[in-house]
N, C-alpha and C positions, 0 to 999 in steps of 0.2 A: 608647583602651581602652573595652571594652563592658561592659554590665551582665551579671549572672549569667544572666538569662534568655537574652540573646543568645548567651552562651557555650554554653549547652545546645543552643540551636538550631543553632549552628555544628557542634557535634559530631554532631548528628542529620543535618544536611543535607550535611556535608562528609565526615566520616569514615565513617559508616554506608553512604552510597551507594557509596563506593569498594568496600566489601566486597560490596555487593549486585550490582555489575556485574563482580565477579570480579577487580577490580584488587588485586594483591597488595600488602598493607601491610607494609613492612619497618621494622625498628627498629635503631638504633645505641644501645647502652646503655654508659655508663661510670659510674664512681663520682660524676662531677660533673654529668652531664646525660643526657637521652634525646632522640633525634631520631626522629620517626615520619614516614614518607614513602611515597609511591607508588614502585613499582619504577622507573618512568621518570625519577624525580627523584634517582636514586642519586648522580649527580655533584654535585648541589647539597647533598645530605646529607653527602657526603664533605667538601665545602668547609666546611659548618657545623662538622663535627667537627674540622677543621683550625684554624679561626679562633677557635673558642670559648675555648680556654685563653688566647689572646692578649687578646681583648676583655674577658674576665672579669677578668684580672689588671690591665688598664688601668683598669677601673672601680674595682677595689679600691684602686689607687694614687691615683685621683682623689678618691674619696669617703671613703676611709679606713675602709671597712666591709668585713667579710669576706663571702664568698659562702657562707653557711652554709645553703644550700638546693640542691635538685637540680631545675632547671627541665626541663619537657617542651616541646620545640620541635616544632611541627607544621608540616610543609611541604605546601602544596597548590598544584597547578597549575590548579585549576578556578576560573578567574577569575569566571565567572558565579555560581557558588555562593558564593564569597567576597563578591562584591558584594551579593548578596541579604542576607547577614548584616549587613554594615557599613552598608548603606543608601545608599552613595554610591560614585562611581567613583574618588574621589581618594585613598582609603585603601589602603595597600600592606601593612600589617601591624598587629597589635595585641597587647596583653598582657592577661592575666587574672591579676592579682596574687594574688587569693585562692586560685587553684589552681596558681600558679607555672607558668602556661602562656604560651607565645609562639606566635602563629600568623602565618605569613608566606606571602603570595601570591607564589610564585616566578615567576609570569608577568610581574610588574611590578618585581621587586626589582633587576633589572639595568638598569632605565631611569634615565638620568641625572636627578637627582643621586644616585640610590640606588646602593649596593653592598650585597652580602649582609652584609659585615662591619659597615658603619655601621648598617644596619637592625637586625641582631642586637644590636649594642651599645646602640642606642637602647631596644629593647624590654627587654633585660636590665636596663638602668638603671631602668626602671619597677619591675621586680620587686624590685630591691635597695632602692629608696626605700621601697616599701610594706612590705618586710620589717622596716625599721627605724623607720618612722614610721606611727603610727596613721592610716589612710586618712581618718578624720574630721577630722584636723588638717592634712592635706596639701592645700592649695589646688591646683586644676588648673594654674594658671599656674606654680607652683613645680615641680610634677610634670613638665609638658611642657617648661618652660623649661630646667630642669636637664638633662633627658635630651637635648634638642637641643644644648645647650652641651657636654655630655660626649661626644656622638657626632659632634662636628664640624659642628653646625648642621643635621643631617639630622632631619627629622620623619617621621611616618608618612604625610604628605600629599604627593601629587604636585601641587604648586602652583607653576607657573613665575612667576606674577605676585604672589607673596606680598609681596615687597619694595615693589612699586608700590602695593599695597593699603595697606600700612602708611604709606607716604609720604603718600598722599592723605588718609588718616584723620588723620595728625598735623597736616597743614597746614590741615585744615578743621575741627579740633576735634571729630572724630567717633570718637575712640578709645574702646574699651570700657574701663570703669573697672576698676581692680584688684579691687575687691570683687565686681564682676560676673564676673570671671574665675575666681572660686572654682569655678564650673561653666562649661562651654563651651556656646555656642549651637550649634544643629544645622543651621541653614541654611548652605550652602556658603561664600558670601562672608564671613559673620561668623565661621565656623569657621576659615577661612584667616587672617583678621585676628587671631583669638584666639591661634593658634599663633605668628604673627609677633610679636605683642606680648609673649607669654611669653618667647620667645627673646631679644627685645631688652631686656626688663627684667633678665633674668639677666646678659646681656652688660654692661649698664650697671652693675649692682652689682659685677661682677668688675673692670670697667675703672676705676670711680670710687672704689670702697671696697676691693676686693681679694678674691682667691680665699679667703683665710683667713676673711674676714667672711661670705662666702657659706656656707662650710662650717660656720661657727658658727650661722648661721640654721638649717641642717639639723639640727645637733646639738641646738639648743634645741627644735625640733619633735620630735625623737626623745625628749627628756626630758619631753615632754608640754605644752610651752608652745603657746599659740595663735600664729598667724602674726603678729598684732599685737605680742604680747609678744616673739616671736623677733626680729622686725625691730628693735624698740626696744632690746633688749639688745645686739644685734650691731652695729647701725649708729648707734645714738643718735638715731634718728628714728622718728616715728610712721609708720604705713603710708601715711597721706595725705600726709605730708611727703615720703616717698620717691617717691610718685606724682607730686607736683608737680615735684620735681627731675628726675625722669625725663622728664616732659612737656617741661620747659624744654630738656633736652638734645636731645630730638627736634626741637624747633622750631629750635634753633640749627643742627642738622645739615641740616635741610631748608629753611632760610631761602631758599636760592637757588630752590628749587622753588616756594615760596610767592610769591616776587617774580615769577617767570616767569608763574605762574598768574594773579596779580592784574594783570599788565601785558602779557598776551599780545597783545592787539590793538594796543596802543601799539607794542610791539616789532615786530610784523608790518608795521604802517604805516611805521615808521622804516626797516626793512630795505627795504621796497618803494621808499621815497623815495630811499634810498642807491643802490639798483639803477638807478632812473630817472636820477639825477644822473650815475652812472657811465656809463650808456648814452649820455646826451647828450654827455658829455665825449669819449667814444670816437668819436661821430659827427662832432663838430667836428674832432677830430684826423685822422680819415680824409679829411674834406673838405679840410683844409689840406694834407695829404700829396698828395692828388690834384691840387690847384691848383699846388703846387710842381712836381710832375712835368710838368704841362702847360707851365709857364713854362720849365722846363729844355729841353723839346722845342722850344719856339719859339726859344729862344736858339741851339740847335744848328742849326736850319734857317736862321736868319739869318746 
C-alpha cells in the first residue's frame, strides 16, 4: 500500500495519460463496486465483475465483517507507469484504504503464483481491515499477514525466493523484530523478508492458538486496543513472548537447514570420501571379475 501522495501521482500518471492519448476509459458500475479500465482490458474487467461477489463473500465469512463500502478497482496494463509509482518491479497491485481504491497491474496479475481472484481478494482484505480498524492501531505485519493468510498466501509481491529468505534469516538470527514490522522497510530484500515474516507469524498464531484467537486480536484492535493489549487479551502472552515462541517454532522447523549450513564442508568431504571408497571397491570387483574370466579361459584351453 502506498502513501496518499503516491496515490495522487498514480492517478495523474496512469489515469490522466490514458485520456490524453485517446485511450477510451470504460467503467463497470454496480451497487457493490466500480471497475475502471482501458478498452483493451475489457476481458479482465469482466473477470473482476464475475469474481468480486465470490471473493467479497469469502472475506465476510472469514473476518466476520460486512462489506459496508463500495470499492473502486482500477485496472492498468501500463507496466512502466505502474512501476514508476510503486518504485520497484516486484509489486503487482496495491490498495489505498483511505480512498477505497484498489489498483492492479494486469500485465503481471496472471504470472504465477498470482491469479486475478487471489490478487483482488488480497487487496480487498486491506480495505476491509482498514474500514474496521483505525490505521494508527493496525501494524503492517498484521495488515499484510492477515491479507496473505486470507487470500491463500498471496502477497502483492512477485518474489519467488521469499521462503528461502525467511529460512536464512531464521537460522542466522537476522529476523526483523515484530516491533520493527509495524512499518515495512523499503529495500527489496528486507521488504520481501517483512512480507514473509508477516505471513508466517499469522500462520503460526492460527496453527498454535487457533483462528478464533486471531479473529479476537482483530476485534480487540477494532475496539481501540493497541497491538500489545490485543495480543495479551487474546493469547495470554505479551507481544515479546509471542515473538519468542514464534522464533522458537521457526528454528525447530528449519533445524535441518541450520545443521546443513553449519556442517556443509564436513558433509561434502564425507560424501567425497564415500564416493572414493565406493569407486575403489568397484575397481577391485572389476579386477577380480577380469581375473576370474582369464582363469576360466585358461581352463577351457587346457
